[in-house]
N, C-alpha and C positions, 0 to 999 in steps of 0.2 A: 608460241605456246601450242601451235598445231591446230587443234580443233576449234571450229567457229562456234560461237555460243549465241543462241537466240534467247531473248528474255521477254516474256509476255506478262504484263501486269506490273505497273510501276507506282503502286500506291504507298501507303504508310510503311509497308514492309518491303515490297518489291523494289521500290526506288533505291533505298539504301543498299539492298543486297546487290542490285545491278551495279551501283557505283563502286562497291567494294571489288567486284570482279573486274571492272574497268581499271581500277587503281592497281590491280594485280597483273595488268597488261594483257588481259584476255580481249580478243576481238569480238565485239558484241553487235548483234542486230536486235533493235528494240521495237516493241509495239505496245502501245497503250491506247485505250478507247479514246482518251483525250490526247490527241497527237501533240499538242503543245507541251504537255508534260514530258513526253518522250524526247522531243527536240531539246527541251531544257536540260534533261539529264545527259543526253547524248553529247552535246557540245561539239567539240572537234574530235571526240574520241570513240564515237560509235555511229552506226548507220540506223536510220529510222525507217521501218517498213510501213506500208499502207494497210496491211492486214496480217493476221496470223499465218495464212498460207505462205505469204512472202517471207516471213520469218523462217518457216520450216524449210523452204526451198533454198535458203542461203545459210543454213546452219547444220552442224553435225549433232549438236546437243541442243534441245529446246527446253528451257525452264519456264514453267508457268507458276504465277503467284497471284491467285484470284480469290474473291470473297467466299464463294460457296459452290456447291455442286452444279447448279444451273449455269453459272458463268463458265465453269471449266468445260462442261458439256458443249456449250455454245462455241467457245474458242477452239475446241478440238474438233467437234463433229459438225459444226454449223457451216453455212456458206462462207467460202474463203477461209475455212478453218485449217488448223495445223495438219489434220489428216489428209487434206487435199495436196499438201506440199511436202509431207515428210517422205524421206527416201529410205531405201533398204539399208539397214545397218545403222540408222540414226537412233538416237536415244531421247526419249521424252521423259522429263523429270518434273512431276507435278508436286510443288512444295506448298500448295494450298491445303487447307484443312477441310475435307469433304467426306461424304459417305464412303465407307469401305466397299459397299455394294456397287456404287457408281464407279469407283476406282477399278474394280475388277472388270466391269463391263467395258470401260474405256480401254483397259489394257488389252482386251481381246481384239478390239478394233485396231489398235496400234499394231498388234502382232500380225494382223491380216495384211498390213502394209509392208511387212518385212522389217519393222522396227521393233524396239523394245521399250519398256516403261518401268520407271521407279516411282513409287509414291514416297514423298519425303517431307511430310509436314514438320513444322518447326515450333519450338517454344523459346520464349525470351522477349517477345514483344518488340516494339519499336527500338528500345535501347539496345537489345541484342542484335537487331538487324543493322543498326548504325555502327555498332562496335565490332561486328563480325564475330559475335560470341554466342550465336544461336545453338541450341540443342536440336539436333536433327535426327528424326526417327525414320528409318529407311526400309521400305519393303521392295522386294524385287530379287533379281539374281545376284549372286556374289560377284560375278564378272562385271555386271553393269555398275554395281556399287563401287568396285575398285576403279572403274573407268571414271566415275564421277567424283571419287574421293578428293582429288586435288581442288576441285571447285567447292566441295563441302568444307574443306579446310580453310578456304578463304572466307566463306560466309558464316562459319560456325566454329565453336571450340570443341564440340563433341558430336560426332556423327556415328550412330549405332545401327548396324544392319540387324533387323529384328526378325526377318523371315521373308516369305514370298510376297508378291504384289498384293496390296491390301492391308498387310499387317502393320505398315507404317501408320496408316490411318487409325487402326485399332489401338495402337499404343498411344497415339496422340489423344484419342478419346480418354484413355486411362489417365494420361497426364492432366487433361483438363478437369477431370473429376477431382483429382488430388489437389490441384491448385485452387479450384473454386471452393471446395469444402474446407481447405485450410484457411483461406481468406475469411470465410464465414465464422469459423471457430475462433480465429484470432480476434475478429470483431466482437464476438460475444465476450471473450475474456477481457478485452480492453474496456468495454463499457461496464462490465461487472466490477473490475478493479477500480476504475475511475470513480464510479458512483459510490463505491465503498471507501473512497478517500485515498487511493494509491495512484501516484502519477503514472500515466501510460508508459513513459520512458522506463520507469522502474519495473513495471510489469514485463515489458519486453526484455529488459536486461536479465531479470530473474529467469524467465522462461528460456532464454537463449542458452543458458548454461546447463540445461538439462535435456531430458528426452523430448520435451515440447519444442525445442529449437528447430527451426526449419529455414531453408533458403527462401521460401515464400515470405515468411515473416520478416526476414532480414531485408529482402528486396522492397517490401511495401511499407516498412515501418515509418519512413519519413512522410509518406502520403497520409498514413493514419494520423500521425502527430500534427501535421500542418493542415489537415483537411485539403490537401492539394490533389485534386482528382483529375488533373490534366491527363489525358489518356496515354498510357504506355500500351495498354490493351483494353479496348472498349467493352463496356457492359454488353452491348448488342452482339458483339462478336463472340463473347464467351457464352452468351445465351444460345447462340446458334450452335456452338460446339457441344454444349450439354444436350441439345436436341439430338445431335449426331450420336452422342454417347447413349442416350436413352433408347434411340432407335436400334443401336447395336445390341443393347441389352435385350430388347424384344426379339431381335433376330437370333441371338444365341441362347435365349432362355435364362438370362441372368437378372436377378432382382437388384435394383439400384434405388432403394427407398430414399436415402438422404440426398442423393444426386437430384431426385425429383423435387425435393423441397427447395434446394438451392436454385434449381432451374426456375421455380416459381418466384423466388426472391429476385432473380435477375429480370424476370418478366415484370414484376412489380416496379422495379427501377425504370424499366423502359416506359411503362404506363405513366410514370411520374415525370417523364421527360428527361430522364437521366441516362438514356441509352448510349450517349456519346461520351460519358464519363469513364474514367478508369474503373476496372472491375473491383478495385478496393473500396469503391463507393457503397458496397454492401454494408459497410460500417454505418452509413447514414440511416439505413432501415432499422438497425438494432438501436441506434441512438434515439430515433423518433419514437419507436414503440416503448422505449424505456424512459422517455422524458428526460434524457440526459446526454449532453454532448461531452465527449471525453476531454479532459483537461480543463473543464469549466468549473 
């Protein structure tokens, strides 16, 4: 396959993504804060590094998949970080969801090392990571995008180059607004329909045939129907993402009033101890405030 690939961050998303690259016969160097997880994923098919610097020293392309801006900054610019080991001509691809402002700052530091950077946040949650069907929003140069495209094609079903560095994170913020607000809207519709005597399955069937139909509703309907809130994408992570969106709104002077409301609903879920549930658990807030559980 030619280029050596480093992968940093092997959590609920990064682990499956790295495994898919390994199954596609890419040579990987892995790093995770919990080394045992990296060793488990590596098996006999990859090398485990002791720190991010070592990953960069032994890779042509370094992929990071981490929870938030502070973790990405630490892994890249901290002691024994990627920037200490990255070489001229190397490519850093951050697939985390972080602040576009932080992304631009880090890209400048990467450029000072003679390397380049793509920001490539993803949508699709754990199922998409496992199935290799993620939607990937990519900011950076066209040349770097084409260099990374074969790997994107392994990890996702749709990779879109949206503009220069930082724009991938902006588009991901847009994505998270639409997903969160759609989940909240469907939750309201299901509770209204159910309390008025219509089966939730019939509400979704009817809505799916018209303008209200959406991929979000289709993906989450079984979780709604069965109150199965095992996480595909956790409440606490979506709350973090809406925080990024609201900060971007302030940065660019854009009003996001309904996003702010749903952000507070996710905060409410966290305060109730539900931050580790799937974001479709927004339904439970509507049910509780309405005194009605759908399907009951």
